[in-house]
C-alpha positions in Angstrom: 15.3 12.4 -40.6 14.4 8.8 -39.7 11.4 8.4 -37.5 13.4 6.0 -35.3 15.9 8.6 -34.3 15.9 9.4 -30.6 17.0 12.4 -28.5 18.3 10.9 -25.3 20.7 11.8 -22.5 24.3 10.6 -23.0 24.6 6.9 -22.2 26.0 6.3 -18.7 28.5 3.5 -17.9 27.2 1.1 -15.3 29.0 1.2 -11.9 29.5 -1.5 -9.2 29.2 -0.8 -5.5 29.9 -2.7 -2.3 28.1 0.0 -0.3 24.3 0.6 -0.4 24.4 4.3 0.3 26.8 5.0 -2.6 24.7 2.8 -4.9 21.6 4.8 -4.0 23.4 8.1 -4.6 24.2 7.0 -8.1 20.6 5.9 -8.6 19.4 9.3 -7.6 21.9 11.0 -9.9 20.7 8.9 -12.9 17.0 9.3 -12.1 17.2 13.0 -11.5 19.2 13.6 -14.7 16.9 11.5 -16.9 13.7 12.9 -15.5 15.0 16.5 -15.8 16.0 15.8 -19.4 12.4 14.8 -20.2 10.9 17.8 -18.4 13.2 20.2 -20.2 12.4 18.6 -23.6 8.7 18.8 -22.9 9.0 22.5 -22.1 10.7 23.1 -25.4 8.1 21.2 -27.3 5.3 23.0 -25.5 6.8 26.3 -26.5 6.8 25.2 -30.2 10.6 24.9 -30.3 12.0 22.2 -32.7 13.9 19.3 -31.3 16.7 17.6 -33.4 15.0 14.2 -33.4 11.8 12.5 -34.1 11.3 11.2 -30.5 12.6 12.0 -27.0 13.4 9.1 -24.7 15.1 8.6 -21.3 15.4 5.4 -19.3 14.8 4.3 -15.7 17.9 3.4 -13.6 18.4 -0.2 -12.8 19.9 -2.3 -10.0 21.2 -5.7 -10.8 23.1 -8.5 -9.1 24.6 -11.9 -10.1 24.9 -14.7 -7.6 26.8 -17.9 -8.1 26.0 -20.4 -5.3 23.2 -22.8 -4.4 24.2 -22.7 -0.8 21.3 -21.4 1.4 21.8 -18.0 2.9 22.0 -18.0 6.7 19.6 -15.2 7.8 16.7 -14.8 10.2 14.9 -12.5 7.6 12.4 -13.7 5.0 14.0 -11.5 2.4 17.4 -10.1 1.3 18.6 -13.1 -0.7 18.0 -14.5 -4.2 16.3 -17.9 -4.7 19.3 -19.4 -6.5 22.3 -18.5 -8.6 21.8 -16.3 -11.6 21.2 -12.7 -12.8 18.6 -10.5 -11.1 17.6 -7.0 -11.9 14.9 -4.4 -11.2 14.1 -0.9 -12.5 14.0 1.9 -9.9 12.0 5.0 -9.6 11.9 7.9 -7.0 15.0 6.7 -5.2 14.9 9.6 -2.8 11.4 8.5 -1.7 12.5 4.9 -1.2 16.0 5.6 0.2 15.5 3.9 3.5 13.8 0.9 1.9 16.5 0.6 -0.8 19.3 0.9 1.7 18.0 -2.1 3.7 17.3 -4.2 0.6 20.6 -3.6 -1.1 22.6 -3.9 2.1 21.1 -7.3 2.8 22.0 -8.5 -0.7 25.6 -7.3 -0.4 26.0 -8.8 3.0 24.3 -12.1 2.3 25.9 -12.9 -1.0 29.2 -11.1 -0.6 28.9 -9.6 -4.1 28.8 -6.1 -5.5 25.6 -4.4 -6.8 25.6 -2.9 -10.3 23.7 0.3 -11.0 23.2 1.6 -14.5 20.5 2.5 -17.1 17.8 0.0 -18.0 16.1 -0.4 -21.4 12.8 0.6 -19.9 11.7 4.1 -21.0 10.4 6.6 -18.4 6.9 7.8 -19.4 6.7 11.5 -19.6 3.9 11.8 -17.1 6.0 10.0 -14.5 9.0 12.3 -15.0 7.0 15.1 -13.5 6.6 15.5 -9.7 3.3 14.5 -8.2 1.4 17.7 -8.4 3.4 18.9 -11.5 1.5 16.3 -13.6 -1.0 19.1 -14.3 1.6 20.9 -16.3 1.6 18.0 -18.8 -2.1 18.1 -19.2 -2.3 21.9 -19.4 0.0 22.0 -22.4 -1.4 19.1 -24.4 -3.6 21.3 -26.5 -0.7 23.4 -27.6 1.2 20.4 -29.2 1.1 20.2 -33.0 1.8 16.4 -32.8 0.2 13.7 -30.6 2.1 13.5 -27.3 2.9 9.8 -27.7 4.5 10.5 -31.1 7.2 12.5 -29.3 7.5 11.0 -25.7 6.9 7.7 -24.1 3.6 7.5 -22.3 2.4 5.0 -19.6 2.3 1.5 -21.1 -0.2 -0.8 -19.5 1.2 -3.8 -21.3 4.3 -3.7 -19.0 2.5 -2.3 -15.9 1.1 -5.4 -14.2 1.3 -7.6 -11.2 2.8 -10.7 -12.8 5.7 -10.7 -10.3 3.7 -10.5 -7.1 1.0 -12.9 -8.5 3.7 -15.5 -9.3 2.8 -15.7 -13.0 5.9 -13.9 -14.3 8.0 -15.9 -16.8 11.4 -14.6 -17.8 12.5 -14.7 -21.4 15.7 -16.4 -22.6 18.8 -14.5 -21.3 16.6 -12.1 -19.3 17.4 -11.4 -15.7 15.0 -12.6 -13.0 13.1 -9.9 -11.1 14.8 -8.5 -8.0 11.8 -6.6 -6.7 8.0 -7.3 -6.5 7.2 -4.2 -8.6 8.8 -2.6 -11.6 9.5 1.1 -11.7 6.6 1.9 -14.0 4.2 -0.1 -11.8 5.4 1.9 -8.8 5.0 5.2 -10.7 1.5 4.3 -11.7 0.5 3.6 -8.1 2.2 6.7 -6.7 0.2 8.9 -9.2 -3.0 7.0 -8.3 -2.4 7.5 -4.6 -2.2 11.2 -4.8 -5.4 11.2 -7.0 -7.4 9.1 -4.6 -6.1 10.4 -1.2 -5.2 14.1 -2.0 -1.9 13.6 -0.2 1.6 13.0 -1.5 3.1 9.5 -1.3 6.0 10.7 0.9 3.5 11.4 3.7 2.4 7.8 4.0 3.5 6.0 7.1 4.5 2.4 7.6 1.4 1.5 9.6 -1.9 1.9 7.7 -5.4 1.8 9.0 -8.3 1.4 6.6 -11.8 2.4 7.7 -15.1 3.1 6.1 -16.8 5.7 8.2 -16.2 9.5 8.7 -16.7 9.0 12.5 -13.3 7.3 12.6 -11.6 10.1 10.7 -13.0 12.7 13.1 -11.8 10.7 16.0 -8.4 10.1 14.5 -7.9 13.9 13.9 -8.8 14.6 17.5 -6.4 11.9 18.8 -3.7 13.2 16.4 -3.8 16.7 17.9 -3.6 15.3 21.4 -0.7 13.1 20.4 1.1 16.1 18.8 0.7 18.1 21.9 2.3 15.3 23.9 5.2 15.2 21.5 4.6 11.6 20.4 4.4 12.5 16.7 5.9 15.3 14.5 2.9 16.4 12.4 -0.5 15.6 11.0 -1.0 15.8 7.2 -4.6 16.2 6.0 -6.1 16.0 2.5 -4.6 18.8 0.3 -1.3 18.2 2.0 -2.3 20.5 4.9 0.4 20.1 7.6 -0.6 20.6 11.2 2.0 20.8 14.0 1.7 21.1 17.7 2.8 24.7 17.8 0.3 25.9 15.2 -1.9 28.8 16.6 -4.3 29.0 13.7 -6.6 26.5 12.1 -5.3 25.6 8.6 -7.9 25.1 5.9 -7.5 22.9 2.8 -7.5 24.6 -0.6 -9.0 21.5 -2.3 -12.0 22.3 -4.6 -13.6 19.0 -4.0 -13.2 16.2 -1.5 -11.0 13.3 -2.6 -12.5 9.8 -3.1 -10.6 8.3 -0.2 -9.6 11.1 2.3 -6.3 10.2 4.0 -4.6 11.5 7.1 -1.0 10.9 8.2 0.1 11.1 11.8 3.8 11.2 11.1 7.1 10.3 12.7 10.5 11.1 11.1 11.3 7.4 10.7 7.8 6.7 9.1 6.7 4.7 12.1 3.6 6.8 12.4 0.1 5.9 11.3 -1.8 6.6 8.1 -5.6 6.5 8.2 -7.6 6.0 4.9 -11.3 6.4 4.7 -11.9 3.9 1.8 -15.6 4.2 1.7 -17.8 1.1 1.2 -17.2 -2.0 -0.9 -14.5 -4.5 -2.0 -13.7 -2.5 -5.2 -12.5 0.5 -3.2 -10.7 -1.9 -0.8 -8.8 -3.5 -3.7 -8.1 -0.2 -5.4 -6.4 1.5 -2.5 -4.4 -1.6 -1.3 -3.2 -2.2 -4.9 -1.5 1.2 -4.7 -0.5 1.5 -1.0 1.4 -1.8 -1.5 4.1 -0.3 -3.6 5.1 1.8 -0.6 6.0 -1.5 1.2 4.3 -0.7 4.5 5.0 -2.9 7.5 1.4 -3.5 8.4 -2.2 -2.6 7.5 -5.4 -3.0 9.4 -9.1 -3.0 8.6 -11.0 -1.1 11.3 -14.7 -1.0 10.5 -18.2 -2.2 11.2 -19.8 -5.5 10.5 -23.0 -7.5 10.7 -22.9 -9.9 13.7 -24.2 -13.3 12.7 -24.5 -15.0 16.1 -27.4 -14.7 18.6 -24.8 -14.3 21.5 -23.3 -11.1 19.9 -24.4 -7.7 21.0 -24.2 -4.4 19.2 -20.8 -2.9 20.0 -19.0 -6.2 20.4 -15.7 -6.7 18.6 -14.7 -9.3 16.1 -11.1 -10.3 15.6 -10.8 -12.1 12.3 -8.8 -15.3 12.2 -10.1 -16.6 8.8 -12.0 -15.2 5.9 -14.8 -16.3 3.5 -14.0 -14.5 0.2 -17.1 -13.7 -1.8 -15.9 -10.2 -2.8 -14.9 -11.5 -6.3 -12.6 -8.5 -7.1 -9.5 -10.6 -6.5 -10.6 -13.8 -8.1 -8.4 -13.3 -11.2 -5.3 -12.5 -9.1 -5.6 -14.8 -6.1 -7.8 -17.9 -6.5 -10.4 -18.3 -3.8 -9.0 -21.7 -2.8 -5.8 -19.9 -1.5 -6.1 -19.8 2.4 -5.5 -16.4 4.0 -3.9 -17.2 7.3 -4.0 -15.2 10.5 -0.7 -13.6 11.4 0.3 -14.1 15.0 2.0 -10.8 15.6 -1.1 -8.9 14.3 -3.5 -11.0 16.3 -1.6 -10.6 19.5 -1.2 -6.8 19.1 -4.9 -6.5 18.4 -6.0 -8.7 21.3 -3.7 -6.9 23.7 -5.0 -3.5 22.6 -8.6 -4.6 23.1 -7.7 -5.8 26.6 -5.9 -2.6 27.5 -8.5 -0.2 26.2 -11.5 -2.0 27.6 -9.8 -2.9 30.9 -10.8 -6.6 30.5 -8.8 -9.8 30.3 -9.2 -13.5 30.0 -12.9 -14.6 30.3 -14.0 -11.0 30.7 -12.4 -10.1 27.3 -14.5 -12.8 25.7 -17.6 -10.9 26.7 -16.8 -8.1 24.4 -14.7 -9.7 21.7 -15.0 -12.9 19.7 -12.4 -14.4 17.4 -13.6 -16.1 14.3 -14.3 -16.2 10.6 -15.4 -13.0 8.7 -17.3 -13.3 5.5 -16.8 -10.5 2.9 -19.4 -10.0 0.1 -20.0 -7.6 -2.7 -23.8 -7.1 -2.3 -24.7 -4.6 0.4 -28.3 -5.6 0.2 -27.7 -9.3 0.7 -30.5 -9.4 3.3 -33.1 -8.9 0.6 -32.2 -12.3 -1.0 -33.8 -15.6 -0.1 -32.2 -16.2 3.3 -32.0 -20.0 3.2 -29.0 -20.4 0.8 -26.7 -17.6 2.1 -27.4 -18.4 5.7 -26.6 -22.0 5.2 -23.3 -21.2 3.6 -22.4 -18.7 6.4 -23.3 -21.3 9.0 -21.2 -24.0 7.3 -18.2 -21.6 7.2 -18.6 -20.9 10.9 -18.7 -17.2 10.1 -19.4 -14.9 13.0 -19.5 -11.6 11.1 -20.1 -10.2 7.6 -18.8 -7.1 5.9 -17.7 -5.8 2.5 -14.0 -5.0 2.8 -12.1 -7.1 5.3 -11.3 -10.2 3.2 -10.3 -8.1 0.3 -7.8 -6.1 2.4 -6.5 -9.3 4.0 -6.2 -11.1 0.7 -4.4 -8.2 -0.9 -2.0 -8.1 2.1 -1.3 -11.8 1.5 -0.8 -11.2 -2.2 1.5 -8.3 -1.8 3.4 -9.7 1.3 2.1 -6.9 3.5 1.2 -8.0 7.1 -2.6 -7.6 7.6 -5.2 -7.8 10.3 -8.9 -7.1 10.9 -10.8 -5.8 14.0 -14.5 -5.1 13.4 -17.3 -3.8 15.6 -20.8 -5.2 15.4 -23.2 -2.5 14.2 -26.2 -4.6 13.3 -27.6 -8.2 13.5 -29.8 -8.6 10.4 -30.4 -12.3 11.0 -31.9 -11.5 14.4 -34.1 -8.5 13.4 -31.6 -5.8 14.4 -31.1 -3.9 11.1 -28.8 -1.0 10.7 -31.2 1.9 10.9 -30.4 5.5 11.8 -32.3 5.6 15.0 -31.0 2.3 16.3 -27.4 3.1 15.5 -27.0 6.5 17.0 -26.2 5.4 20.6 -23.9 2.7 19.4 -21.9 5.1 17.2 -21.4 7.6 20.1 -20.4 4.9 22.6 -18.2 2.6 20.6 -16.5 4.5 17.8 -13.9 6.3 20.0 -13.0 3.1 21.9 -12.7 1.1 18.7 -10.5 3.7 17.1 -8.2 3.9 20.1 -7.9 0.1 20.1 -6.7 0.2 16.4 -4.3 3.0 17.1 -2.8 1.3 20.1 -2.4 -2.0 18.1 -0.5 -0.1 15.4 1.7 1.6 18.0 2.5 -1.8 19.5 3.4 -3.1 16.1 5.6 -0.1 15.5 7.7 -1.0 18.6 8.5 -4.4 17.1 11.5 -4.9 14.7 9.9 -4.8 11.2 11.5 -8.1 10.3 9.3 -9.8 12.9 6.2 -8.7 10.9 7.5 -9.7 7.5 6.9 -13.4 8.0 8.0 -16.3 5.9 4.4 -17.4 5.8 3.8 -14.7 3.2 6.5 -15.9 0.9 6.1 -18.4 -1.9 8.5 -21.0 -3.2 10.4 -18.5 -5.4 10.5 -15.0 -4.2 12.1 -11.7 -5.1 15.1 -10.7 -2.9 13.5 -7.3 -2.2 10.8 -7.5 0.5 
């Protein structure tokens, strides 16, 4: 037997559709068939049964479209059309998870270009690990020791050489006669992030909502869970999902405990609505590395907005502990995104995010106009990667902060905003001043206690209210053209 011989599902003839729902149904059929084929083959191999081929392989389904005109598409949306005539394609994974998203994206293409969508099999193999459901990945690892041949000799495994961000980074270059990308992420890149999300957050991807809050303190998590139970009782949301995929509903009479053996790296909580217009809260911990890591993966879910809600160092004498900072610009000294997004790229404030946050501060604090300025200042936030920056010679960093007009400093906000810009996810930042190191008010346990108790609940309620305001807007208002480059994928 030749080592190049493959055992694969029967090839499927591509089909064309003028209806998004029917196209997605066929995507699901192909995806379910091919992933089931891989799972069944693995079970046979794990039992020691022979297979009639040297390797086992199945492929991702694919959506493709060909457009013919240079005429601009008349639409108020910033997506849903190709950048010019030609062939475009993208591989698809987990179509059931992305059904609503795919329905909108495909419908826009059909309507805007008056052409059919083609669905078929791609030439991109599905890695065995990604053919298993989220929690079922453990079955792959559990059976590895029983294999008489290396796993990658039999099945395709994740390939980092084709799992990258060239498309969203604007560095992708298509080969001769190769279709241009239709989506910002390939199927294998999506699968990689979906697996990482469950690993970091201890919750399944399908629980994530379209409005995401990132924080870096457990106080906010405790407050969010308390608010969530109140909101469930009022009937405003359907359920709360906690780490370990523990589901809490309004009519629960007993406290549910997680079965997790250890706490996840980034505990995540989902206050859900059926249409995914609820709120996800992620405790990302401290530092730009964590901020980049989680946003790299949440981005593949294509949320409508994300918000950094955390603490910062106030840099101005006029600020007080507990004041709010609404970021309208960023100084990026986090360094984790330098290779993906050059530091000279400006990260603009997004009007819809700024307005929602300012209105939420006004409503929760009961202040407006000049009174609002007494508790909130809009300005530049500097993000650094050295938590103990205060221990350095102060003259050089203080000079740079002053020249940038920075009013606050933290370790996550610019990273989250920059990754939002890079991934075309609307972003915002509302911080709370917890210390003023340049003025002798360091963050020490005894000094911070009163501040935490007084301000954390109010700050969290402001963030939640802002996201609820955004959820009431049509999503297309948030997905602004200012996040789109010269040549963009048709999928948002």
